C-alpha positions in Angstrom: -8.8 -1.4 36.3 -10.9 -0.6 32.8 -8.7 -1.4 29.8 -9.2 0.4 26.7 -8.6 -0.8 23.3 -5.4 0.1 21.5 -5.3 2.8 18.9 -3.0 1.8 16.1 0.1 2.6 16.6 1.6 5.7 15.1 -1.7 6.7 13.7 -3.0 10.3 15.3 -6.6 10.9 15.9 -6.7 13.0 12.5 -5.7 10.1 10.3 -7.7 7.8 12.4 -11.2 9.4 11.7 -10.2 8.6 8.3 -10.6 4.6 8.7 -13.8 3.1 7.1 -15.7 1.7 10.3 -15.5 -1.7 9.3 -12.3 -1.5 8.9 -10.3 -4.4 10.8 -6.8 -4.6 8.7 -4.9 -1.6 8.2 -1.4 -2.0 6.5 0.6 1.2 7.9 3.6 2.6 5.8 5.5 5.2 7.4 8.2 7.1 6.0 10.9 8.7 8.0 10.6 12.4 6.7 8.5 14.2 3.7 11.6 13.6 1.3 12.4 10.0 2.2 12.0 7.1 -0.3 12.5 4.4 2.3 9.3 3.4 4.5 8.8 0.7 7.2 5.7 -1.2 7.0 3.5 -2.8 9.3 0.0 -4.8 9.2 -2.2 -4.6 11.8 -5.1 -6.4 12.7 -8.2 -5.1 14.8 -9.3 -7.3 17.7 -12.6 -7.1 19.7 -12.3 -5.5 23.3 -8.2 -5.5 22.5 -7.9 -2.8 19.9 -5.0 -3.0 17.2 -2.3 -5.6 17.0 0.6 -6.0 14.9 0.0 -9.2 12.9 3.1 -8.8 10.5 6.4 -6.5 10.4 8.4 -4.1 10.3 9.2 -4.9 6.5 11.8 -2.6 5.0 9.8 -1.1 2.0 10.2 1.6 -0.8 8.2 4.6 -1.9 8.2 7.3 -4.6 11.6 8.7 -5.5 10.8 12.2 -4.3 9.1 11.1 -1.2 5.5 11.9 -0.1 2.6 14.3 -0.6 -1.0 14.9 0.1 -1.8 16.7 -3.7 -0.2 13.8 -6.0 -0.1 14.9 -9.6 0.7 12.4 -12.2 4.6 12.0 -12.8 5.7 13.7 -9.6 7.3 10.7 -8.4 5.9 11.3 -5.0 3.6 8.2 -3.2 0.2 10.3 -2.3 -0.2 10.6 1.7 -3.6 9.3 3.1 -6.0 6.2 3.8 -7.1 3.7 0.6 -8.7 1.2 0.5 -7.3 -2.2 -0.8 -9.8 -4.3 -3.1 -7.9 -6.1 -5.9 -4.7 -7.7 -6.6 -2.8 -9.5 -9.6 0.1 -10.2 -11.0 2.9 -12.0 -13.4 2.6 -15.0 -10.9 -0.2 -17.7 -10.3 -2.6 -16.5 -7.3 -0.7 -17.1 -3.8 -3.7 -18.0 -2.3 -5.2 -14.7 -1.7 -8.6 -14.2 -0.4 -9.1 -10.7 -2.7 -10.1 -10.8 -6.4 -6.6 -11.7 -8.3 -6.2 -11.0 -11.8 -3.2 -13.4 -13.3 -2.1 -11.6 -16.7 1.2 -11.7 -18.2 0.4 -7.9 -18.8 2.0 -7.2 -15.2 5.4 -7.4 -16.8 7.7 -4.5 -16.8 11.4 -4.1 -17.8 14.1 -1.6 -18.1 16.1 -0.2 -15.1 14.8 2.0 -11.9 16.3 5.0 -10.8 19.8 3.3 -9.1 20.1 1.6 -12.5 18.8 -2.0 -10.8 16.7 -4.3 -12.9 13.0 -3.6 -12.5 12.2 -7.4 -14.2 9.8 -9.0 -11.8 8.4 -6.1 -9.8 5.0 -6.8 -11.0 4.7 -10.8 -10.3 2.6 -9.7 -7.3 0.4 -6.2 -7.0 -2.4 -5.1 -4.4 -3.9 -2.2 -6.1 -4.1 0.9 -3.6 -7.4 2.6 -4.2 -6.1 5.8 -4.8 -8.2 7.4 -8.1 -9.3 4.2 -9.4 -12.5 2.3 -9.5 -12.1 -0.6 -6.7 -13.7 -4.2 -7.6 -11.7 -4.2 -11.1 -8.3 -5.4 -12.2 -5.4 -3.2 -10.9 -4.8 -3.2 -14.7 -7.8 -0.9 -15.5 -7.0 2.5 -16.3 -9.8 4.4 -15.4 -9.1 7.7 -13.5 -12.3 8.5 -11.9 -10.3 12.1 -10.4 -8.9 12.7 -14.0 -5.7 11.6 -15.7 -3.8 14.8 -14.1 -4.1 13.2 -10.6 -2.2 9.8 -11.8 -3.0 6.4 -10.6 -1.7 3.1 -11.0 -0.3 3.2 -7.2 -0.1 -0.4 -6.3 2.1 -2.4 -3.3 4.3 -4.4 -5.4 7.4 -6.5 -5.2 10.7 -4.4 -4.5 13.5 -3.8 -7.1 15.7 -2.1 -4.8 15.5 1.3 -5.8 12.6 4.0 -5.5 9.5 4.0 -7.3 7.4 6.6 -9.3 4.5 6.5 -6.8 4.0 2.9 -5.6 5.1 1.1 -2.3 7.4 -1.8 -2.9 8.2 -4.4 -0.8 10.3 -8.0 -0.6 8.1 -10.8 -2.9 7.9 -13.1 0.3 6.5 -10.1 2.2 4.0 -9.1 -0.5 2.7 -13.1 -0.4 2.3 -12.7 3.4 0.1 -9.9 2.5 -1.9 -11.1 -0.5 -2.3 -14.4 1.8 -3.5 -12.4 5.1 -5.5 -9.3 3.4 -9.2 -10.5 4.1 -12.0 -8.7 2.0 -14.2 -9.3 4.9 -12.0 -7.2 7.3 -11.9 -4.1 4.5 -8.7 -3.5 4.6 -6.8 -0.3 3.8 -3.3 1.5 3.4 -2.4 3.9 6.0 0.7 5.9 4.2 2.6 8.9 4.8 5.8 10.5 6.4 5.8 9.9 10.4 5.0 13.4 11.5 1.5 13.6 9.0 0.5 10.2 10.1 0.9 11.5 13.8 -1.6 14.1 13.5 
């Protein structure tokens, strides 16, 4: 019998069409509902003839305090829905061995507390910039916003602080290290993120 390559699990045809042709790595971030600030992350790789296969996860994650939106505005506390490139990384800690360009910089420091009163310190020890309203090929700290300031930006994958974020997706430090050491620019990695029912479209 003929076998068909396995499509990306949980991702429907409309969202699948937005994957770049060369993409062979996808970090899929799935929220339970549109309002949920907790999500699940799985890293998939595409293999010739076989299709997509989970290579890491599922891992628990947090996203924006108010859930998800497909029309993100600065300060709305929602995480943007969509398919975005993952081209640059950085952090306060030294490069853990990533193939992505990595900017080690003390400016990746954060203090204060999150929405549940939890300390934010260390959240930016490792970050991977999500290519939403930013210029790929620059440090995650770059503030250039091609869609304009009001569309927000600085949306990252970063270390979890045990609470919801402003718009970012946060994972444990161990899982961030796994992502950083597995993502390969030659495989044109993307993040596919949103609530379950939107991703399934």
